[in-house]
Wavefront OBJ file of the C-alpha trace (Angstrom):
o trace
v -17.827 103.856 54.045
v -20.401 102.796 51.484
v -23.581 104.718 50.866
v -25.597 101.748 52.182
v -23.735 101.774 55.459
v -24.234 105.530 55.810
v -27.973 105.085 55.088
v -28.238 102.254 57.653
v -26.522 104.492 60.224
v -28.901 107.358 59.404
v -31.903 104.986 59.681
v -30.629 103.683 63.006
v -30.039 107.103 64.451
v -33.543 108.277 63.493
v -35.152 105.086 64.799
v -33.294 105.301 68.098
v -33.966 109.030 68.430
v -37.686 108.626 67.765
v -37.921 105.677 70.168
v -36.101 107.635 72.861
v -38.107 110.823 72.422
v -41.443 108.934 72.398
v -40.452 106.983 75.499
v -39.402 110.116 77.360
v -42.620 111.902 76.537
v -44.666 108.813 77.522
v -42.781 108.588 80.800
v -43.470 112.253 81.487
v -47.172 111.798 80.769
v -47.316 108.750 82.978
v -45.540 110.619 85.793
v -47.482 113.911 85.606
v -51.029 113.201 84.413
v -53.136 110.635 86.204
v -54.611 107.969 84.050
v -58.068 108.875 82.632
v -57.619 112.574 83.329
v -56.993 115.510 80.993
v -55.141 118.771 80.864
v -56.264 121.446 78.458
v -53.350 122.750 76.369
v -55.380 124.904 73.961
v -59.074 125.136 73.206
v -58.905 122.055 70.999
v -55.791 120.193 72.220
v -55.841 118.273 75.453
v -53.379 115.829 76.998
v -55.619 112.976 78.099
v -53.769 110.077 79.671
v -55.431 106.819 78.524
v -54.122 103.309 78.037
v -54.628 101.287 74.897
v -54.636 97.588 75.726
v -55.472 96.707 72.133
v -54.274 97.844 68.725
v -54.870 100.501 66.160
v -57.856 102.729 67.051
v -58.326 100.626 70.179
v -59.293 97.478 68.278
v -59.122 94.097 70.027
v -58.792 95.414 73.605
v -56.949 93.000 75.841
v -55.011 91.484 72.910
v -52.140 93.975 72.750
v -49.679 91.051 72.747
v -50.954 90.137 69.253
v -50.062 93.580 68.000
v -46.679 93.434 69.769
v -45.800 90.123 68.051
v -46.992 91.337 64.633
v -45.137 94.670 65.083
v -41.861 92.918 65.960
v -42.252 90.845 62.790
v -42.892 93.929 60.692
v -39.941 95.798 62.164
v -37.638 92.844 61.433
v -38.988 92.723 57.878
v -38.319 96.458 57.363
v -34.730 96.119 58.630
v -34.211 93.123 56.300
v -35.620 95.120 53.386
v -33.281 98.028 54.100
v -30.288 95.756 54.622
v -30.754 93.460 51.630
v -32.732 95.683 49.166
v -31.093 96.495 45.861
v -32.180 100.067 44.956
v -33.394 101.902 48.029
v -33.532 105.654 48.092
v -32.108 107.591 51.037
v -35.576 108.990 51.690
v -36.797 105.433 52.373
v -34.157 104.961 55.051
v -35.263 108.250 56.643
v -38.992 107.421 56.433
v -38.516 103.895 57.731
v -36.413 105.316 60.596
v -39.501 107.251 61.780
v -41.787 104.258 61.281
v -39.519 101.765 63.076
v -38.794 104.237 65.856
v -42.495 104.821 66.455
v -43.321 101.147 66.205
v -40.504 100.236 68.592
v -41.725 102.791 71.112
v -45.257 101.331 71.089
v -43.796 97.839 71.480
v -41.696 99.057 74.422
v -44.831 100.571 75.998
v -46.542 97.212 75.819
v -43.589 95.492 77.463
v -42.967 98.178 80.094
v -46.539 99.167 81.005
v -48.672 96.347 79.587
v -50.375 98.862 77.269
v -49.595 101.857 75.080
v -49.683 105.269 76.730
v -51.805 107.589 74.578
v -52.356 111.252 75.388
v -52.769 113.494 72.362
v -56.483 114.339 72.360
v -57.717 116.694 69.660
v -61.280 117.770 70.410
v -64.072 119.507 68.540
v -63.572 117.596 65.334
v -66.780 115.889 64.154
v -66.652 112.079 64.316
v -63.178 112.154 65.846
v -62.680 110.772 69.347
v -59.286 109.101 69.165
v -56.400 109.697 71.512
v -52.902 108.878 70.235
v -49.246 109.379 71.130
v -45.954 110.729 69.855
v -44.959 107.344 68.426
v -48.124 107.281 66.335
v -47.315 110.754 64.999
v -43.791 109.604 64.024
v -45.192 106.580 62.255
v -47.333 108.918 60.145
v -44.337 111.216 59.570
v -42.713 108.228 57.907
v -45.670 106.680 56.115
v -47.069 109.663 54.256
v -43.864 110.625 52.465
v -43.324 106.961 51.532
v -46.818 106.835 50.051
v -46.144 110.027 48.143
v -42.829 108.787 46.744
v -44.448 105.434 45.818
v -47.206 107.182 43.879
v -44.888 109.796 42.346
v -41.420 108.138 42.073
v -39.921 110.834 39.865
v -41.357 113.825 41.733
v -37.917 115.061 42.704
v -35.789 113.609 39.902
v -35.130 109.982 39.046
v -34.709 107.530 41.918
v -31.162 107.113 43.103
v -29.751 103.672 43.842
v -27.097 102.507 46.330
l 1 2 3 4 5 6 7 8 9 10 11 12 13 14 15 16 17 18 19 20 21 22 23 24 25 26 27 28 29 30 31 32 33 34 35 36 37 38 39 40 41 42 43 44 45 46 47 48 49 50 51 52 53 54 55 56 57 58 59 60 61 62 63 64 65 66 67 68 69 70 71 72 73 74 75 76 77 78 79 80 81 82 83 84 85 86 87 88 89 90 91 92 93 94 95 96 97 98 99 100 101 102 103 104 105 106 107 108 109 110 111 112 113 114 115 116 117 118 119 120 121 122 123 124 125 126 127 128 129 130 131 132 133 134 135 136 137 138 139 140 141 142 143 144 145 146 147 148 149 150 151 152 153 154 155 156 157 158 159 160 161 162
């Protein structure tokens, strides 16, 4: 098998794993914590079941469908980039696996529940009052290394190509 095919398989496995894990955790939250209630996990971490009917940071409430449509377009664009790109590093396949998996999970939430299930509530941080979910964390797990490797492309040796 070619390196590209191996990388696409790795990307797909990560994306599917992240989507599945995020959906399982969201299902568990939905089944065990009533909406708009909290459970204290530690002194600063709570699981607070809220629904986001909008987009990032709760913007445009009631217009979640707009974010779903845009997200589907972005996920298709990422897959096309990975499939047709000429010199893509393995780390990009890995990072985009986390991003696509998280994005797909949030899209699935919108289709299954009509909103995104958010629950990770970190308290006692000044000016921070956001609640997010596992999928959002996975998106960040993918974005930050991509940003780092974009700013410092030779940080771990020269970029490899397919």
